[in-house]
N, C-alpha and C positions, 0 to 999 in steps of 0.2 A: 618460071614465074616472072611476070612483068614487073618492071620497076615500080609502077604505081601500086601494084598489089603488095610489094615489099614495104613500101612506105606506109600503107594502111596497116599492115601487120605490125610493123615497128611501132606505130602509134598505139595500136591495141595493147601491146605489151607494156608500154608506158602507162596506159590507163589501168591495166590490171595491177601493176605495181602500186600506183597511187591509190587505187581503190582498197587494196589490201592494207596499205599503210593507214588509211583513214579508218578502216574497221578496227584495227588492232592497236593503233597508236604506237606501232613499232616500225622502225625503218629497215627496209631490206638493203643490206650492204651491196653496193654495185661498183666496187672499185675497178674491176676489169672493164665493165661497160663504160664507166666514166673516163677511163684512160684512152678509150677509142676516140673520144672527142667528136662524137657524131650524135645527132638527134633526128627524129623523123622529119623535122622541118628543113634539114640540110638536103634539099632536093638536087643540088648540084653534085653530090657525092655519087659514086657509081653503085651499081647493084651489089657488087661484091662487098663493099663496105657496109651496106645496109644489112645484107645477109649475115655477115659476121656479127654485127651489132645485135641482131635478133637472136642469134644462137647464144651469144655470150649473156645477154640480158635474160633470156629464157632459162639458161643454166643457173644463173645466180638466183633467180626467183625460185626455181625448183629446189635448189640446195637449201635455201632459207626455209622453205615450207617443210622440207623433210625433217628439219631440226626443231620445228615448232610444234606445240600441242594444238589440237583442233580448236578452231575459233567458234565460239558460241555467240551468235548475233541474230538480230531480227532484221532481215534484209529490207523489208518495206520501209521501216523507219530510217535506216541508214541510207538507203538509196534516195529517199525523199530529201534528206539533208544534203547529200552529195550533189543532187541536181540543183537545189536551191543555192548552194554555195558556188556553183560553177558560173 
């Protein structure tokens, strides 16, 4: 995978996390991801760092979702609000 693709995937995972948190008003704990001190805008970091960040963040999102009850939401309303707030 090219570095640019990793950066896009990294940003997508951040958006998934924020979208879920907006829907549920619950924060996904990301201590391991935060300890890596990397974000999708850190384009100077190498591919290995971004790949590790993607795997760690993805793992933390999945772990949180496995422990939560299903979310009942109306996507059109929530999506419209998320777009307006952005």
